[in-house]
N, C-alpha and C positions, 0 to 999 in steps of 0.2 A: 504494500500500500504506500509506504514512504517513497519507494523508488518511483512509483507511477506518478505521484504528486510532484516530486522534485524534477521529473522529466518534463513537466508542463511549464513553459516559460510564463504563461499567464498567471499561474500560481505564484511563481517566484516574484513577479512584479507586483501583483495586486493583493496578495495575502498579507495578513498581519505579520510583521517580522518575527514576533515571538512564536507564532505557529510554525513558521518556516524553520527557524533555528532549532525548534524542538525535534525536528525530523533529521537534521543534518548528520548526527552520529549514527543514525540507522540506515544511511544510504548504502545500497548494495548494487553491484553491477557498475560497469564503466560510465553509463550515461548519468545515473544518479550521483555517482561519486564526483564526476566532473562538475555537475550542477552544484553540488554541495561546496566544492572548492571555489567555484566562481562566487557563490553567495558569501562565503567566509572572507574572501579577499577584501571586501569593504564592509564587513559586518558591523563595524563600529559606527558606520554612517547610516545604515538602513533604518534604524528605529526613528531617526530624527528628521527624515526627509519625506517628501511626498512620493506617491507612487510614480509620478512622472520622472522625478529625479532618480528614483531607484531604478527605473527602466534604463535610464542613460548610464548609470554606474554599472549595472549588471552587463549591459552590452559592451561597455569598455573592458570589464574584467574577463568576459568570455573571449574577447579578442586577445587580451593579454595571455590567456591560456591557449591561444592558437586555434580556437574554434570560431571561424568567421561565420559559419552557417548558424551556429547557436546565437552569435552576436546579432545577426540579421533578424533571426526569429524573435529575439527579445525586443529589438527595436520596433518591430511591427506589432507588438502587443498593444491593444487599445486600453486606454485608461479613462475611467469615467470622469466627465467634466473637464477633460484636458485634450488639447489638440494632438494630432499625430506627432511623433518625434520628429523635430526638424533636422536633426543630424544623425547620421549613421557612422559607425566606426569601421574604417577600411582595414586597419591593422594596428597593432600595438606590440611593443616589446613586453616581456614578462620576466625580466631577469631576477626580480625579487620575490617571485612566487614559488610555491612548492613544486620543485622540479620532478617529483615522483608522480605527479598527476599530469598526464598529457592526454591530448585527444587521441583515442585509440579506436581501431575498428571494432564494431560490435562483434562480440564473439569471445575475446579474452575477458576473463572475469577480474583481472587486475592489470597493473601497469604493463604496457608493452615496452620491452627493453632492447630488442634487437630485430633487425630486418635485413633480408637480402632478396635478390630477384633471380629469376630463372625463366626458361621456356620449357613448358611441359605440353607435349602433344600439339605443338604449334601455337600454344596460348601463352602470353606473358603472365607470370604469376609472381606474387610476393610471398616470402616465407618469413613468418614472424615468431618470436619467442617472448615469453613474458614471465612475470612474477607468479602467474597461476600454474607454472611448471609445464605448460603445454607448448607445442609447436603447431602452428596453423598455416594453411596454404590458402591464398586468396587469388581469385581470378581478377586480373587488373582491368579487364574489359568490362565485366559486369559488376565488379566491386563485391562479389559474393564469396563467402568461404567455400572451399572445395572439400567435401567430405567431412569426416569427424576430426577432432584434434588428434595430433600425434602425441601419445603419452608414453612415459618411460622415465623421464627425468624425475628425480625425487626432491629437487630444489628448483629455484627459479632458473630460467634459461636466459643467460646473459649474452650469448654470442651465437650468430648464425652466419654461415657462408654457404655457397653453392658450388657445384663442380659437375663434371661429366665423368662417369665411371662405367667403363665397358659399354659406352654408348647410351647410358641411362642418366637422366638428370638426378642428382642427389643433393641433399642438404647435409651439412655438417654442423652440429650444435654443441655448445659447451655450457656448463652451468655450475651452480654452487654445490652440486652433489659430487664435484671433482671429476666428472666423466665427460668424455667426448663421444657423441653418438652420430651414426651415419644413417640417413633415411632415404629410401627410394621414393622419389616424388611422384612417380607414376602409380605405384601400388600403394603408396602411403604406409609402407611397412618399414620397421627398423631393420637394417642390414647387419646381421651378426650381433656379437656381444658389444657392450660399451668398451671404449678404449680407456684404459685406466693407467695412471702413472703420476698425474699431478697430485701433489700433496695438499692442495688447497683449491679454491674455486677457480674454474676456467672462465676467464673474462673476455677473451678475444680469440677469434678464429679467422684464418684466411686460407685460401687454397691456391695451388700452383701445379705446374707440371715440371718434374725433375727427371732427366734422362728418360723421357717418354712415359713416365708413370705419374698418375695424379697423387698429390700429397696434400696434407693439411698442416699448417703451422699454427700452434696454439700458445697462448700466454696466460698466465694466471697469478693467483695470490701467493704461490710458492716461489715467485721471483724468476721462474724459468720460462724458456721457450722450448717447445717440443715439436718435433717433426714426425708425422705419421704417414705410412704408406697406406693409401685408402683401398688398395686392392687386397693386400694381405692383412690390413688392419693391425699392423705391428708398428711400434715406435722405431724410428730409424736412428740408430746411434744413441749417444748420451744426450741429456738435455743441454741446451745452449745456455750457458750461465754468464753472468756479468752484471745484470740488473740487480739492484739492491732493494727493490720494492716491487709492489704489485705491477705486473705487466698488463696494462689495460687496453692496449691496441696493437693490432698486427695487420700489416698490409704486405702484399707481394708485388713484385715487378721483375722486369728483365733489365739488367745493368750490364752493358758491354757484352751482351749475349749470354750472360749468366743469370739464372733465376735467383732472386734475393728476397729476403724478408726484411721488412722495416718495422721495428717495434718501439713502442712508447711506454714509459713507466712513470709511476709516481715518484721515482727517484730523480725526476726532471731531466732525464736524458732520452735521446733517441739513438737506437743502435741499428746498424745494417749488417745482415748475416748472409754469407754465401750458402745457399741451400744445397749445393753439391758437396762442398767440403765441410759444411756446418761450422765454419769459422767466422768470427766477427771481422768485418772489413773496416779498417781504419779506427780512429778514435771515436768515442761517443760524441754525439751532437748535443750540446747543452742548450736547453730551452728555458731555463729558470728565469732568464732576464729578457725573454722575447717580447714581453708586453702585449701579448695577444690573447685577451680573455675570451673564453668560450661564449659566455652570455653577453648580450649587449649591455654595456654600462653596469659595472660593479658598484659605481657610486653615482652621484647626481649629474644630471644634464644641466649645463649652464647656458648654452647658446644654441640657436638654430638659425640656419639660412637655407635658401633654395637656389638652384641654378638649373640650366639646361645644358646637357652634354650629348652631342651627336643626336640632337632632336629629342632626347629623353629627359624628363624631369627628374632631378635628384634633390634630396634633402641632405644638409650637412649639419652635424651636431658636434659640440665640444663639451667636455665634462670633467668631473673631478678625478677621473682615472687617468688624466694626463694625455688623453687621446682625442683625435679628430676622427669622426666616422662619417661615411657616405652611405646613403640609403636610397633604394628604389621605392618611392612612395606607392607606386602602383602594385608592385609585387609584394611589398612588405618585407623586403630582405635587405640586409647589409651588403654593400658592394665592396668586395675585396677585404683586405685586412685593415685594422685600425691604423691611422697615420700617427706614428710615434716620433717623438723628438723633444717635445716640451718636458721640462723638468718641474712640473707643478700643474695645478688645475688649469684647464683651458677655459678662460672666462668669456671669450668673444670670438665669433667667426663671422666673416662676410665672404661674398663671392664677387668675382670680377673677371674681366678678360684682359690678358696681357699678351700683346703681340699675336692676337688671334687665338690664344689658348685660354680655355676656361680654367680659372684658378680659384683656390681658397686662400684667404689670409686669416691666420689665427693668432690670437694674443693671449697671454696668460700670466700666471704667477711668477714665471721665471724672467719677467721684464722684457721678453723678446716678442717680436712678430716673426711668423714663419709663413712662407708662401709655398703652396702645394699645387702641383699640376693635377687637375681633376681627372684627366683622361688616364694618366699613368699611375697616379697615387704617389709620385715621387716628390720630395722636397725640392724646390727650385732655389738654388743658391744657398748662401749661408743665412743663418738667422739675422734679422734686422735688430741691431742693438742701439740704444740711445736713451730709452726710458730708464728712470731711476727708481721705479717701483712697478707694481703689478699693472698690466695692461687690461683695463676693465671693460672698455667699450670701443667700438670701431664703426666707421661707415666709409663708403667709397664715393669718389667723385672723379670727374674727368676735368683736368686743368690743362689748358693749352694742348688739348688733344691727347694727353697722356693719362693713364690710370693712376690715381693716387688713393691712399688710405689715410683717413683722419682718425687718430687714436687718442683716447683719453686714458689717463693713468691715475693710480692712487697717489702719485706725487702732486696732483692738482694741476698738471699741465696737459695741454693738448698739442700734439705734434702732427705735422703733415709729412707724409712719406711718398716719394716718387717710386712707384712699383716697378718701373722699367729700369731705373738705375740703382734702386735700393737705397738712395740717399735721402736725408732729411731736407725738407724745403724750408729755408729760413730758420728763424729762432722759434722756440716753443711759444705757443699762445698762452699767456699767463693772465690771471685775474681771479680765477676760482681760488677759494681759500680752503677747500676740502677736496676729497677724491672725486674724480670725474667718472661717473657711473653710466652716462648715456651720451651717445653721439648720433646725430642724424644729419643729412645733407639735403639741400634744395637749391633751386635757382630762383633768385629774387631780383626782379627788375633787370634780368639778364646777367646778374652776377652770381657766381657759385658761392654759397654760404654754408657754414656748419652751424648746427644748433647743439649746444652741450648742456647737460644737467649735472648737478653736483650735490654732494652731501652738505654743501654750504647753503642749500635750499634755494639756489638761484639757477636760472636758465640764461645762457649767454649766446649771442649770435655773432659770428665771425665772418668777415669778408675774406674768402680764401685767396683772392688775388692779391690783396694788400697785406693780409695777415693781421689786420686790425679788428678790434671789437667794434660792432656797429651799435652806436648809442649806448644807453645804460643797460644794465642787466635787467632781466625780467624777474621780479620777486613777487611771491604770492603764495607759494606752497608752504605749508606748515611743517613739512618734513623734507628730508633730502630727496632729490630727484633721482629716481632709479632708472627711468627709461624715457626715451624721446623718439618720436617718429614725425615725419612731415607729410603734408597732404595739401591738396587744393580744394577749397570749399567755396562754392559760389564765386569762383574766379579769384579768391584770395588765397595767398600762401599762408599756411598755418603750421604751427608746431603743436604736437600733442604730447603731453608729459604725464608720467605716472610717478607716484611719490610714496614715501613712507607715511604720509598723512592719509593714505587709503583713498585718495581722490585722483581723478583724471582732469587735467586742465588743458584748454585749447587757447593758443596765443596767435594773434594776428601778427605776422612777421613784417608787415608794412608799417603798422602803427606801434607795434611792440606792446599792445594792450591785451589784457585777458578778455576773451570772448565769452560772455555769459557767466553763469555760475559754474563752480566745479561739478564734474559729473561724479555722482556718488553711487555706491552699491557694494563695492568691495569692502570686506571687513578685515582686511590685512594689507600689508605693503603691496603696492602695485609694481611688480618687478619687470614686466614685459609689456611692450606696446608695439603693434604693427598696424599699418594702414593699407587700405586697398580700395578699389572702386568695383563694386558688385552691382550689376543691373543698373548702372548709371549713378549709383549713390556712393558718396565717399563714406567709408566706414573705418572705425578703429576697432582693433581686437586687443584686449588686455588680459593679462594673467597675473595672479597674485599668490601670496603665501596663504590665502584663505582657501586655496585649492579650487578656485573657479576661473573660468574663461568667460569673458563677457564681450558682446559685440555692440558697438555704439554707432548710431547714425550721426555723423558729424554735422549735418545740416540742422537737424532738430535738437540734438543733444540727448535724444532718448536712447535707452537700451533697447536693442532689437531682440525680441524673444527672450526666453528664460536663459539664465546662465548655465554653462556646462560645468558639471561638478566632477572633480578629480580626487582620488584618495590621498594625494600628496600635493604639496605646494607646487605651483606653476612658475617656473623661472624663465621660460623661453616660449615665444610664439612666432610663427611665420605664416604668411598667407600666400598660397600658390596662386598663380594667375587665373586658374580655373575656379577659384573660390574655396578650394580645400584648405583645411587648417593643419599645420604641423605644430604639435604641442610637446614641449619637454616638461614633464612633471616628475619631481623626485628623481628616481633613477631611470625613468622610462621615457619612451618616445611613442606618440600615437599620431595617426593621420585620420581626420574626420572629414566627411563630405556631406553637403546638404542633400536631403532626400527630396 
């Protein structure tokens, strides 16, 4: 009964949270367990919000767990006396969620741990193993399970590989019962007795052909790698030793005509083995300092920007883990490895084009700016040095036909950098008496200008041609200015600022006067501001540490629709030209689209 109710998105959205939470511990089966995990992800918020907000949070958390279909079904749930959900979640990272709960095909009764593919009777299939101790075969064309589960393992199945043995497709599996088993994928029967020898769990399996014979290479908790003849089902030679911890991954390849195994271990090394001689090739490859985390963002996201590369939209993020990452917002995947080099948090990122190449400029705690080629992921040139404290905010502009970046620092100064030469243009722009946390650029009466906000609670406008401040500073915020963006409203150039006083303010950049009353609604610091024109209306999008994103009509000053609620504070927002939102909240990144 609990499983059936938890599988109903309408129940999750509209039922009293107390009633739902009473069923979570009784969840059984993969669908109900996933639903329970999705509900728990923001359980501290569900009691205190409306059903409409709960719907949006649950859709976000379903996407964080990787189930876009469930996210869409939740978004479509009707809520009494509320309009249909205006936003859907396209994808989101889930680095801080329970990794043992994943979206798994219906059939396994617990977490899926391993998968491989093969062709059986001309049909592509997937072979999966899981915590429920079973091996299952799936028809990839129909999405249905083929036959009954393959049973025999007495512990969870941690590793699966496939091979061809005497013309028959087979699966090779390893598990916590310390055995390796071979299965005929056509008859779905185990071939012979289990292969034994590992003194601990078998966590990795790969297959290869050595001297014309199919073999399996396995790694496990006993720190060894073992090679097995799949025809005789005997271990070949002695175990391969050298790792000093659990061998959690094995892959095979052909190197200079020789079959090799490549193994990875919790000892932070990668080793390469000649499968013919069973000797290690060369020295271990050390990966302890590679800086390439498996999950997106082990710590907070601080900055977001967007760009177009080869006609495809990308999102760029910077964070507390000292990396810059590039994402495909359409597919919901990270592109390539994280860009590493900064020695501290990455506090700001912008995108631009340098000599026809799309590039990223990042700034951070290490006082440097770094330029990255978006197409190759390589750093361009040496770091740009000159700031005397953290680089907290940046914006780009074109001056005399050349791309420049305007960077604000914790030292209270604003510096202009020529991105073609890498040199500083003129002297620093001084006047702020606190750290510069926000920078935006615009063209005012034909002149390129920068608008900066600071912890000194002022906004200043700078002529980028002369390097001088234009008129007096704009004062009016009761807290320090955290974010600035520019826009054109009714033909007037304006600056939009967010502050620690929880307000959004709009400034006329011609008269340098505040336009109207501050826009209120946030209940915490406003850390992020972006502007866009959607359906002909100039809009501002803001994010704050109250965990909300709000959209504002800059013509009327009204909030557009209900706020979007996030389970963690929002530090970064960007608006894609097609109207999608990229949001950095806590450790995560999400992309939302209007429905």
